[in-house]
N, C-alpha and C positions, 0 to 999 in steps of 0.2 A: 217510743218518744221520737218525734220527728226532729231533724237537725235544724238549727236557726242558721240562716245565711249570715256569713261575716259582715256583709255590707250593712247590715240593720244595727248591729251593736255599735259599729264604727260611727255610723251617722248620729247615734244619739249622743255619744260622747263629744261629738263636735258641734254641740248646741250653741256654743259661743260665736260660731261662724254666722253667716248672713242668713242661711236657711238650713233646715234638717228635715229629711223625708218622713211620711207618715204610712197609712194603711191600706189593707185589701181585705176582701171577704169572697165566700163561695157561694154559688147559686145552681139551681137546676131547672129543667124544663121538660117538654114532652111534645111529641109531634105525632100525628095520626098516621096509620097505614095507608098505603094507596095500591091500587091494583098496578100501575105501572111505577115502580120504585123510583125515587129521585136519583140521579147520578151521584154517586157518592163523592164527597171531597177527599182528596188524598191527604193522609195525615204527614205531617212533616216533624215528627216528634224525635227527640234525641234519647229517650229512655229506650233501654233494650227489653224486648219481650222475653218470656221464658223459652228455655230449650224444650222442643218437643220432637217426638219421632215421626210426626207427618212430613210426608214429603212436599205437600202443598196445602197452604192454608191461608185464610183470611179471617181478620177480626173486625167488626163493623158497629159502630154505635148508631142505631136507627133513630135514636132521639135526636142527636145533633148532626146526623147525616155526614159521619166522619169515619174514614178508615183508620182503624187504630195501629194496624201492623199487618203485614202480609208476607208470604214467601211463594215464589213461583205460582201467583194466583190466577195467571192467565195461561198456564200450561194445560193443554188438553189431556185428559186423562180418563181412563174408564171410571164410570160413576156408580156402577152396582145399583142397589135399590133405592138410591136418592132419586133415581128416574121416576119413581112412583109419585113424587111430588108432581110433575108435569102430568102423569096420568090422571091424578086426582083433580087438578086444575082444569084440564080440558074436559074431563066428566062434568065437573061443577058448572061449568059455563054451558053445557049443552043438554043436561038433563036434570031431573029432580030426584031427590032422595027416596022418595016413596015408589018410583017406578020399580016394576017387578021384572026380574031378570031369569029366564029359564037356562040353567047351565047347560052348556054345549058338551058334545063328546070330547072336543079337542081341549078345553080349558083345563080339565083335571090332569092332562097328559104333559103339562109344561115341565114339572119336576122341581127340584131343589126345594126352597121354602114354600110351604103350602098350607092351606086351611083344610085340606081333604075334601074338597067339592066332589060332589056325585053328580054325573049327568042326569038331568031331568029335574034336579031340585029346583026350586023357585026361592030366590032371595031378592031383597030390595037393594037398589044401588047404594044406599046408605050403609047397610050391612056388609056389602062388599067392600066398600072404602074403609070400615073399620077393619076388617080382616087385612086389606092390603097396606094400610098405613101403620097399624099396630103390630101385626104379626108378620108384615112384609111378605104377605101370601102372594106368590107368583100366578096361581090359579085364579085368585079373585081378580088380579090385575088383567088377565086376558079375558075373563068374563065381563069386565067393565068395558074393556076395548071392543070387543065384539059387539056389546050393546049399543054402545055410542056411535062406533065408526061403521058398524055393518060388517066389517072384517078387521083383523088385526092390521092389517096393511093400511085400510082406509083410516084406521084410528092413528096409525104412526104419522101419516100425512098431516093429520090436524095437529099432532105434538109438534112437528117441525114447523108448522105454520105459525102456532103459538109462540114457539121459540124465536123465530124472526120477529114477531110483533114485540117481544120483550127485549130484543137487541141482544140475544145470546150469541155472541159472535164466534165464540169457541165451543159450541155445542152442536151435536148432531144425534138425533134418535133413530134406532133401528128397531126397537120393540118397546112395549109398555111396562116391562117388569124390571129390566136392567141386568139380565144375564149377559156376559161378555158376547160381544159381536162386532164384527167389522161396521164401521161408520156408526158406532155407538159410544159417545164420548161427551165429557164436558169439563170445565175448568172450576176452580174454587169461586172466583169471582162471579161466573154465570149462575153456579148453584146458589150463591148469595142472593142474587137477583131474583131467581126462581122462587126460592124459599120466601122472600118477602111478598111477592105477587100471590103466593098460595095462601099465605098467613093472613092476607087482606080479605079472604073469603071467610066469613065468621064460621061456618059450618065445618070448613077444613081445619081451622085453627082450634076449634073445639076438639075435633077427632085426634090431632096429633098431640094435644094436650092431656089426653086421657091415658090412664095407666092400664084400666082393664075395662072390657066391655062384653055383654053376653051376645052370643050369636045364635042363629038357628040350630037346633039339634040336629044329628044326623038322622037319615031316613030310619035307622034302628032305635032312634030316641035318645042316643048319648048326647050329653051335654057339650056344647062347644063354646069356648071363650077366647077372645082376642086379648093377648097382653101384650104390651109395648116391649119393643126391643131397645127402646132408648133408656138406658139406666139411669141418666141424668134427671129423669122425672121422679126418680126416687131419691136420689143421693144429692142433687144440687139445689139449693135453696133459689127459688125464683124461676126454675126451668119451666118452659112452657111448650117446647117443640124441639126439632120438627122431625127428622127421618135418619135412620141408620142404613148402612150397605156394606156388603162384602162379597167380593168375587176373588179369583185367583189374580185376574189382572189389576183390579182396583185396589186390593188389599182392604184394610179396615177403614171405613169411610164413615162420616157423621156431619150432619147439619144440624146445628143446635141453637137455641135461643133461650134468653133468659131476661126476666124483668125484675129489677130491684130499684127502689127509691125513686121511681118515675123515670128510670132509663131503662131502654130496651137493647140488649146487645144480641148480635148474631155471630156464630163462629162457624166456619166450614174446614174440616180437617179431612185430607184425602192421602191414603196410602200410610196411615199409622200402623206401627209394627205388629200389634196384637189387639184383641178385641178389648182388652183392658186398657191398652194405651190409647185408644181412639177417645174413651171417655176421660180419661187423665189429661190428654193433650187438650180436648176442649174445655174442661174445667179449669186447667192452668192458665188458658188465654183468657177465658171469662173473668177469672180472678184478677188477672192483670188488668183488663179493661175497667172493671168496676173500681179497682183500688186505686189505679194510678192516673185516671183521667178524670176530668169534671170541668166545669165552667168557673173559671176565675174572676170575680169581679175586682179588677186590678185598681181601678179608681172609682170612688163613690162620690156622688155630688154632694156638696155641703159638709163634707169631712175636710178638716184641716191637714195639709200636707206640707206646710211651710211656716216658718217663724222668723220674724225680722226683730233684731234686738234693737231696742230703743234705750235711751238712758236709764229709765226707771221701770220699764215694762217690755213685754214683747207682744208684737202684733201677729197674730195668726192669718194664714190665707188658705182660704177653702177652696175646693175644685167646683167648677161651675157645671161640670156634666159628669157622667159616669162613662167607664169604659171597661168592658169584658172580653176574655178571650177563652177559647176552649183549649185547655193544655193538659199534659201529664204533669205528675208531682215533680218530677226531676226538672222539668222546665220551669214550673212555678217556683221553686227553690232559688232559681237564678234570677227572678224578676226583680229589678232595682227600680226605684222612684227618686228621681232626682229633681229638686227645684231649680230653676234657672230663670234668666231674662230673655225675652226676644224684643222685636220692635214694638210689639204690642203690650208688653208688660210681663208680668210673672207668670210662669207655667210650672207644671209638674211634668216630667219626661218619664215615661215608663219604656224599660228596655230589658232584654235578655242578651246579656253579653254585649256585644257592639251592635246589635240590631235594635234600633228603635221601633217601638210599638205604636206609640202616640204621643202627643203632646195635648195636655188639657189646660186651659187658662185658670189662673187662680185669682180670686178676688178677697179683699181684706175682710177679716171678722173682727169682732170687738177685741181690744186690747186687753191683756192681762199680765200679771206679774210673772216673771221668769221662773221655771221649776228648779227645785235643788236636785242634785245629782242623782239621788236616790229615787226621786220621782221620775226622773229620765229613764232610769233602769225599769221601773214599775210599768212604764209606758211601752218600753220595748217588749216585756213580756206580753202585755195586752195584746199588741200588734200581732205577734205570732198566733196567739190564741185565736184571734179574729179571723186570720188568714185561713186557717185550717181546722181549728177546734182541738179541744183536748183529747188525748188518748189514754 
């Protein structure tokens, strides 16, 4: 059960005074993805996000273009296999999924996470992308880089050119796979921008939202399958991407996204304490974003917000226009609506604490009899139910 603000009950009891405040409601919307994501609007919210183990993180509402919380989001850090988001983006812009790639002698030698490519095998670019983005296969990343850039060095040059185009000011790429290396780093904010750009490519968004995909068999005929390393795709409702990462320097890293009730959120966690912590950190921050934030329709046009006492009846005053804000639940609890007069007549003033949000003019509605005290309390209950709904 959500708590009811003290100002509401008090205003109803003061119905005998000149005016008494009225109501609010909630709404939501959506926004399409873009190749160049919009510059996020910084959140100025008073609510406290959950404690997480990640050393740096950022939480972003892509639907309303708002940063909901962050910690050291511009700090350059080792990024591990989240690197492969850029590898995939550069490849998708310069090649087709059906193109065939002959595996070189060098690609299988990279080591660490791999899909066990064999020199001389022939894969399509799409198959390599599935192996690279789901299994986080380093050998597949090198094979893609060699095919697109001619050499790994040539491909890395393309990665840094794309980084500059996206405005990733705290990012530098030295390889296509993400193993620790000099001049290979990024920040939580830059990885957020990169993830949105990658997810704007439908084919790549489909891959990172996949749990499992068949791959070409080994030369000996043994089956190979790419299985996602992103546990949230199994465990978190609405999860649809994007990429995990781990190295000694980076720690446990994750870029994740989830879509619920028409809202798309992204979270980046860097340097979580364990493999389980990175998923728990991301899930806790996503839960916070979905549960605590939304669009609050503070004032609704045509709804009565004031009442003037006449000798035998009461005259209602309705808002002439609507007003909405994007807020968290804690801030919304503090919204007050106060009728007042100014030089142009009656208005309703919306405020959070001493900060005035807006003033909306009021116009007279048809007069009606004054309510009894019991009716006033019933009205107060309806007000709160309308604002957030019953739980």
